[in-house]
C-alpha positions in Angstrom: -5.5 23.4 -6.8 -3.6 24.4 -3.7 -1.4 21.4 -2.7 0.2 23.2 0.2 -2.8 23.2 2.4 -1.2 20.0 3.6 2.0 19.4 5.4 3.7 16.9 7.5 5.0 16.0 10.9 8.4 14.7 10.2 9.2 12.0 12.9 11.7 9.4 11.8 13.5 7.5 14.5 11.8 7.8 17.9 8.3 7.2 16.5 7.1 5.0 19.3 7.6 7.7 21.8 6.3 10.4 19.4 7.5 13.0 21.9 10.4 14.7 20.4 11.0 15.8 16.8 13.0 13.9 14.2 16.2 15.6 15.0 16.5 13.9 18.3 16.2 10.5 16.5 18.6 11.6 13.8 21.3 12.7 16.3 20.9 9.5 18.2 21.1 7.6 14.9 24.4 9.3 14.1 26.0 8.2 17.3 24.5 4.7 17.1 24.9 3.9 13.4 28.2 5.4 12.4 30.6 7.0 14.8 32.8 8.1 11.9 30.1 10.6 10.7 28.4 11.4 14.0 29.5 15.1 13.8 28.6 15.5 10.2 25.6 17.7 9.5 22.2 16.1 8.7 19.5 17.7 6.6 16.3 16.9 4.7 13.3 18.5 3.1 9.9 18.8 4.7 7.8 20.9 2.2 8.2 21.8 -1.4 6.3 24.6 -3.1 6.4 26.0 -6.6 5.2 29.6 -7.1 5.8 31.8 -10.2 8.5 29.4 -11.4 10.3 29.5 -8.1 11.0 26.1 -6.4 10.9 26.5 -2.6 12.0 23.8 -0.2 11.9 24.1 3.6 13.4 21.5 5.9 15.8 21.0 8.8 19.5 21.0 9.4 21.2 19.5 12.4 24.9 20.2 13.1 26.9 19.7 16.3 23.8 19.5 18.4 22.1 22.6 16.9 18.9 22.3 15.0 17.6 24.9 12.6 15.1 25.3 9.8 16.8 25.2 6.4 15.5 27.0 3.3 16.4 26.4 -0.3 15.3 28.7 -3.2 15.7 27.3 -6.7 18.3 24.8 -5.5 20.4 27.2 -3.5 20.5 28.0 0.2 18.2 30.9 1.1 17.0 32.8 4.2 13.5 32.8 5.7 12.7 36.3 4.7 13.3 35.7 1.0 11.7 32.3 1.2 8.5 33.6 2.8 8.3 36.5 0.4 8.2 34.0 -2.5 5.6 31.8 -1.0 2.2 32.3 -2.6 -1.0 33.2 -0.8 -2.8 30.2 0.7 0.4 28.2 0.7 2.1 26.8 3.7 5.4 25.2 4.7 6.9 23.2 7.5 9.7 24.3 9.8 12.0 22.6 12.3 11.1 22.4 16.0 11.4 25.5 18.1 13.3 25.9 21.4 10.4 24.2 23.1 10.4 21.2 20.7 7.1 22.3 19.2 6.5 21.4 15.6 6.2 24.5 13.4 4.0 25.5 10.4 3.8 28.8 8.5 0.7 29.6 6.5 0.3 32.7 4.2 -3.4 33.5 4.1 -5.4 35.0 1.2 -4.4 38.5 2.2 -0.7 37.7 2.4 -0.6 37.6 6.2 1.6 35.0 7.9 -0.2 32.7 10.4 2.1 30.7 12.6 1.0 27.4 14.2 2.9 25.4 16.8 2.0 21.9 18.2 3.4 20.3 21.4 4.7 16.8 21.0 3.8 14.1 23.4 4.9 15.3 26.8 4.7 19.0 25.9 1.4 19.5 27.8 1.9 18.3 31.3 -1.9 18.0 31.9 -2.3 16.0 28.7 -5.0 18.2 27.3 -5.0 18.9 23.6 -4.1 22.4 22.5 -2.2 24.3 19.9 -0.6 27.7 19.5 -1.5 30.3 16.9 0.8 33.3 16.7 2.1 32.3 20.2 -1.4 32.4 21.7 -2.5 29.1 23.2 -5.8 27.6 22.1 -7.3 24.8 24.2 -9.6 22.2 22.7 -11.9 22.6 25.7 -12.3 19.0 26.9 -10.5 16.5 29.1 -9.1 14.3 26.3 -5.5 13.3 26.5 -3.7 13.6 23.2 -1.7 15.8 20.8 -2.3 17.6 17.6 0.4 16.9 15.0 -0.9 18.3 11.7 -3.0 21.0 10.2 -4.6 21.8 6.8 -6.4 24.8 5.5 -9.5 25.3 3.3 -10.5 28.9 2.5 -8.2 30.0 5.4 -10.0 27.9 8.0 -7.7 25.4 9.8 -8.6 21.8 10.3 -6.5 19.6 12.6 -5.5 16.0 13.1 -3.6 14.2 15.8 -3.8 11.3 18.2 -5.6 10.4 21.4 -3.7 8.3 24.0 -2.7 7.9 27.5 0.1 9.0 29.8 2.1 6.8 32.1 5.2 7.1 34.3 8.4 7.4 32.3 11.3 5.1 32.7 13.6 8.0 33.8 11.0 10.0 35.6 8.2 12.3 34.4 5.6 10.9 32.1 5.5 9.3 28.7 2.7 9.5 26.1 1.4 6.5 24.1 -0.9 7.3 21.1 -3.8 4.9 20.7 -6.1 6.2 18.0 -6.2 9.0 15.5 -8.6 12.0 15.3 -9.6 14.8 13.1 -11.1 18.1 14.4 -12.6 21.1 12.6 -11.8 23.5 15.5 -15.5 23.8 16.6 -17.3 20.5 16.7 -16.5 17.4 18.8 -13.5 15.6 17.4 -14.0 12.6 15.1 -12.1 9.4 16.0 -10.5 7.2 13.3 -10.3 3.4 13.7 -7.1 1.7 12.9 -7.0 -0.6 9.8 -7.0 -4.3 10.3 -3.5 -4.4 8.6 -2.0 -2.1 11.3 0.8 -3.6 13.3 1.2 -0.6 15.6 0.3 3.0 15.9 2.8 5.9 16.2 0.5 8.8 15.4 -0.7 11.0 12.6 1.6 12.4 10.0 -0.5 14.7 7.8 -4.0 15.9 7.0 -5.4 17.4 3.8 -8.8 18.8 2.8 -10.1 20.1 -0.4 -13.6 20.8 0.9 -15.3 21.0 4.4 -16.7 17.5 3.8 -13.7 15.6 2.4 -10.6 14.9 4.5 -7.5 12.7 4.1 -5.4 11.8 7.1 -2.1 9.9 7.1 -1.5 7.4 9.8 1.7 5.9 11.0 0.4 2.3 11.4 3.3 0.2 10.2 1.9 0.0 6.7 1.5 3.0 4.3 -2.1 4.1 4.7 -4.5 7.0 5.1 -8.1 7.6 6.0 -10.5 9.1 3.5 -12.9 10.7 5.9 -13.3 7.8 8.4 -12.5 5.0 5.9 -8.9 3.5 6.0 -7.1 3.0 2.7 -4.1 0.7 2.9 -1.6 1.2 0.0 0.9 -1.7 0.6 1.3 -4.6 2.9 5.1 -3.9 3.5 6.4 -1.5 6.1 5.9 2.0 4.9 4.7 5.5 5.8 2.6 8.2 4.2 3.8 11.8 4.9 1.7 14.0 2.7 -1.5 13.7 0.7 -3.0 16.0 -1.9 -5.6 15.9 -4.6 -5.6 17.2 -8.2 -8.9 16.9 -9.9 -10.1 13.4 -9.1 -6.6 12.0 -8.6 -5.3 11.3 -5.1 -1.5 11.5 -4.4 0.2 10.2 -1.3 3.9 10.6 -0.8 6.2 8.7 1.6 8.3 5.6 1.7 8.2 1.8 1.7 10.8 -0.7 2.8 11.3 -3.7 0.5 12.9 -5.6 3.4 10.1 -4.9 5.7 12.4 -2.9 8.0 11.3 0.1 10.0 14.8 1.6 10.4 17.1 1.5 7.3 17.2 1.2 3.6 13.9 2.8 2.7 12.6 3.6 -0.8 11.2 7.1 -1.5 7.9 6.8 -3.4 4.5 8.2 -4.1 1.1 6.7 -4.9 -1.3 8.0 -7.5 -4.8 6.6 -7.0 -3.2 3.7 -5.1 -0.6 2.9 -7.8 3.0 2.9 -6.5 5.7 5.0 -8.2 9.2 4.4 -6.8 11.6 7.3 -6.9 14.9 5.9 -5.4 16.2 3.3 -3.0 18.0 4.4 0.1 15.9 7.5 0.3 12.7 8.8 1.9 10.1 11.3 0.7 8.1 13.8 2.9 6.6 16.5 0.7 4.9 16.7 -2.7 3.7 19.5 -4.9 2.0 19.4 -8.3 2.6 22.1 -10.8 0.7 21.5 -14.0 2.0 18.2 -15.3 5.2 18.3 -13.1 5.4 16.4 -9.9 7.9 17.7 -7.3 8.8 15.6 -4.2 11.2 16.5 -1.4 13.0 14.5 1.2 16.4 13.1 1.7 18.8 10.4 0.4 20.7 8.0 2.6 20.2 4.5 3.9 20.5 5.5 7.6 19.7 8.7 9.4 23.4 9.5 10.0 23.7 9.9 6.2 20.6 11.8 5.3 21.2 14.5 2.8 18.6 16.9 1.4 17.2 16.7 -2.1 14.1 16.9 -4.3 12.9 15.0 -7.3 11.2 16.7 -10.4 9.4 14.1 -12.4 11.6 11.4 -10.9 14.9 13.1 -11.6 16.8 13.9 -8.4 18.3 17.3 -7.6 20.7 17.4 -4.6 20.5 20.4 -2.3 23.4 22.1 -0.6 23.9 21.4 3.1 
């Protein structure tokens, strides 16, 4: 079982715009929520992998307006070179946005070669056409649909994509803004498949993740106001309270989805990090949020951050529900 064929698009605060990456929202949250800590660093985990006994976490760090990808190896800060060397073949991890605010994903194929994927967010493509970048080469979807790709999964080294279709309209401060309207999944060759929103949806911010364990079985996480995902084209709603699903994987016949719920039905503060196994909720910790999951035998690893507001987010992971704090 290769859990890390799945990974997330980590957008926390400015979800409705779905244009810039989480760090923009986090920085705004610092200034807005707590001026006393607005210059403090922020960090969180995106992806967690286990390979040959090594626990690998990739995430972001934002400090004094500078955003960078942060790496941890066995609970200590590490660099990208060492981190990537320890990543197993056919495993992948999430990075922070690049200088063009493109979301980043690194995948090591079966031959040990690194494949780099980048997705524009919202206004990235001025013409609105759907595209992605593989190893800095642009690949166009080849139709006139307006939308963005936000996540990718791999099966036997073949990428499968998910994202949103929407519309563009004049922005308040000039330019254009993008509004997602429906989700899609795409195999890179055939026409894309649209996904209908569940009846319980209160809104739609976009797609957070996609996972596949065969060419005919897909799981797509949607940001719909309630924690949910699509199995192929069928929506599965996990809770009626506000929540989000940020990663999905499968082990045998068991389906795992990781994310957060909010017991006060708030979409901004005081979340509870959690995961679902076959629809059953397992809470990890209040005032926390979870974004990545990895199964290693009987051990369940989850990464994310602790903190009740973005200004106080600090990186961590949980092993079988026990939290391990990570250095900033």
